[in-house]
ChimeraX commands (.cxc) that place a marker at each C-alpha (Angstrom):
marker #1 position 6.95,239.95,10.14 radius 0.5
marker #1 position 8.15,238.74,6.74 radius 0.5
marker #1 position 9.42,241.24,4.24 radius 0.5
marker #1 position 9.08,240.62,0.54 radius 0.5
marker #1 position 12.38,240.05,-1.23 radius 0.5
marker #1 position 12.78,241.24,-4.80 radius 0.5
marker #1 position 13.18,238.36,-7.22 radius 0.5
marker #1 position 16.09,238.77,-9.59 radius 0.5
marker #1 position 15.59,237.24,-12.99 radius 0.5
marker #1 position 18.58,235.27,-14.20 radius 0.5
marker #1 position 20.23,236.85,-17.19 radius 0.5
marker #1 position 20.64,234.58,-20.13 radius 0.5
marker #1 position 24.02,234.91,-21.69 radius 0.5
marker #1 position 24.06,234.82,-25.45 radius 0.5
marker #1 position 27.38,233.46,-26.59 radius 0.5
marker #1 position 28.23,233.97,-30.22 radius 0.5
marker #1 position 29.69,230.93,-31.96 radius 0.5
marker #1 position 33.34,231.27,-32.94 radius 0.5
marker #1 position 33.91,231.75,-36.67 radius 0.5
marker #1 position 36.51,229.11,-37.49 radius 0.5
marker #1 position 37.37,230.91,-40.74 radius 0.5
marker #1 position 38.44,234.10,-38.99 radius 0.5
marker #1 position 39.28,233.25,-35.36 radius 0.5
marker #1 position 42.79,233.63,-33.99 radius 0.5
marker #1 position 44.84,230.76,-32.61 radius 0.5
marker #1 position 44.21,232.09,-29.11 radius 0.5
marker #1 position 40.43,232.12,-29.54 radius 0.5
marker #1 position 40.31,228.70,-31.19 radius 0.5
marker #1 position 42.46,227.26,-28.39 radius 0.5
marker #1 position 39.69,228.08,-25.90 radius 0.5
marker #1 position 37.30,225.66,-27.58 radius 0.5
marker #1 position 36.82,222.37,-25.70 radius 0.5
marker #1 position 39.13,219.66,-27.00 radius 0.5
marker #1 position 41.17,222.00,-29.20 radius 0.5
marker #1 position 44.02,223.61,-27.26 radius 0.5
marker #1 position 46.95,225.56,-28.72 radius 0.5
marker #1 position 48.38,222.83,-30.96 radius 0.5
marker #1 position 45.16,221.99,-32.78 radius 0.5
marker #1 position 44.24,225.68,-32.92 radius 0.5
marker #1 position 47.51,226.40,-34.73 radius 0.5
marker #1 position 46.82,223.48,-37.08 radius 0.5
marker #1 position 43.34,224.89,-37.86 radius 0.5
marker #1 position 44.81,228.27,-38.79 radius 0.5
marker #1 position 47.57,226.67,-40.89 radius 0.5
marker #1 position 45.06,224.47,-42.71 radius 0.5
marker #1 position 42.83,227.47,-43.34 radius 0.5
marker #1 position 45.77,229.40,-44.80 radius 0.5
marker #1 position 46.93,226.49,-46.96 radius 0.5
marker #1 position 43.56,225.19,-48.17 radius 0.5
marker #1 position 41.22,228.15,-47.95 radius 0.5
marker #1 position 38.20,228.61,-45.72 radius 0.5
marker #1 position 36.24,225.75,-44.27 radius 0.5
marker #1 position 32.97,225.37,-46.19 radius 0.5
marker #1 position 31.31,222.96,-43.76 radius 0.5
marker #1 position 31.81,222.31,-40.06 radius 0.5
marker #1 position 32.79,218.75,-41.00 radius 0.5
marker #1 position 35.77,220.15,-42.96 radius 0.5
marker #1 position 37.49,220.48,-39.57 radius 0.5
marker #1 position 38.19,216.75,-39.77 radius 0.5
marker #1 position 40.83,217.49,-42.41 radius 0.5
marker #1 position 42.94,218.89,-39.54 radius 0.5
marker #1 position 45.12,216.22,-37.93 radius 0.5
marker #1 position 43.81,215.30,-34.48 radius 0.5
marker #1 position 40.26,216.52,-35.05 radius 0.5
marker #1 position 37.74,213.78,-35.66 radius 0.5
marker #1 position 34.00,213.39,-35.93 radius 0.5
marker #1 position 33.53,213.28,-32.14 radius 0.5
marker #1 position 35.29,216.63,-31.68 radius 0.5
marker #1 position 33.29,218.20,-34.50 radius 0.5
marker #1 position 30.04,216.91,-32.98 radius 0.5
marker #1 position 31.00,218.36,-29.59 radius 0.5
marker #1 position 31.82,221.76,-31.14 radius 0.5
marker #1 position 28.92,222.13,-33.59 radius 0.5
marker #1 position 26.98,224.56,-31.38 radius 0.5
marker #1 position 30.08,226.59,-30.48 radius 0.5
marker #1 position 31.49,227.27,-33.94 radius 0.5
marker #1 position 30.31,228.84,-37.17 radius 0.5
marker #1 position 31.58,229.43,-40.69 radius 0.5
marker #1 position 30.77,233.14,-40.75 radius 0.5
marker link #1:1,2 radius 0.2
marker link #1:2,3 radius 0.2
marker link #1:3,4 radius 0.2
marker link #1:4,5 radius 0.2
marker link #1:5,6 radius 0.2
marker link #1:6,7 radius 0.2
marker link #1:7,8 radius 0.2
marker link #1:8,9 radius 0.2
marker link #1:9,10 radius 0.2
marker link #1:10,11 radius 0.2
marker link #1:11,12 radius 0.2
marker link #1:12,13 radius 0.2
marker link #1:13,14 radius 0.2
marker link #1:14,15 radius 0.2
marker link #1:15,16 radius 0.2
marker link #1:16,17 radius 0.2
marker link #1:17,18 radius 0.2
marker link #1:18,19 radius 0.2
marker link #1:19,20 radius 0.2
marker link #1:20,21 radius 0.2
marker link #1:21,22 radius 0.2
marker link #1:22,23 radius 0.2
marker link #1:23,24 radius 0.2
marker link #1:24,25 radius 0.2
marker link #1:25,26 radius 0.2
marker link #1:26,27 radius 0.2
marker link #1:27,28 radius 0.2
marker link #1:28,29 radius 0.2
marker link #1:29,30 radius 0.2
marker link #1:30,31 radius 0.2
marker link #1:31,32 radius 0.2
marker link #1:32,33 radius 0.2
marker link #1:33,34 radius 0.2
marker link #1:34,35 radius 0.2
marker link #1:35,36 radius 0.2
marker link #1:36,37 radius 0.2
marker link #1:37,38 radius 0.2
marker link #1:38,39 radius 0.2
marker link #1:39,40 radius 0.2
marker link #1:40,41 radius 0.2
marker link #1:41,42 radius 0.2
marker link #1:42,43 radius 0.2
marker link #1:43,44 radius 0.2
marker link #1:44,45 radius 0.2
marker link #1:45,46 radius 0.2
marker link #1:46,47 radius 0.2
marker link #1:47,48 radius 0.2
marker link #1:48,49 radius 0.2
marker link #1:49,50 radius 0.2
marker link #1:50,51 radius 0.2
marker link #1:51,52 radius 0.2
marker link #1:52,53 radius 0.2
marker link #1:53,54 radius 0.2
marker link #1:54,55 radius 0.2
marker link #1:55,56 radius 0.2
marker link #1:56,57 radius 0.2
marker link #1:57,58 radius 0.2
marker link #1:58,59 radius 0.2
marker link #1:59,60 radius 0.2
marker link #1:60,61 radius 0.2
marker link #1:61,62 radius 0.2
marker link #1:62,63 radius 0.2
marker link #1:63,64 radius 0.2
marker link #1:64,65 radius 0.2
marker link #1:65,66 radius 0.2
marker link #1:66,67 radius 0.2
marker link #1:67,68 radius 0.2
marker link #1:68,69 radius 0.2
marker link #1:69,70 radius 0.2
marker link #1:70,71 radius 0.2
marker link #1:71,72 radius 0.2
marker link #1:72,73 radius 0.2
marker link #1:73,74 radius 0.2
marker link #1:74,75 radius 0.2
marker link #1:75,76 radius 0.2
marker link #1:76,77 radius 0.2
marker link #1:77,78 radius 0.2
marker link #1:78,79 radius 0.2
view
């Protein structure tokens, strides 16, 4: 005799993008391809030059190029 098994629906996780204008070094360092050094550089650039106005502004940080920005575009936000 076969017994029916309840079917569990998979939960979809909604992950909020990280606000690069407010995030801490520790949070930024968790982004793929960033790490602690680039995260610190992002925060220092933000403090020296003001908030990023476009995602592409991240390329003004040494070591972050177009490929990194393209990879991060769905994981970061400006607000």
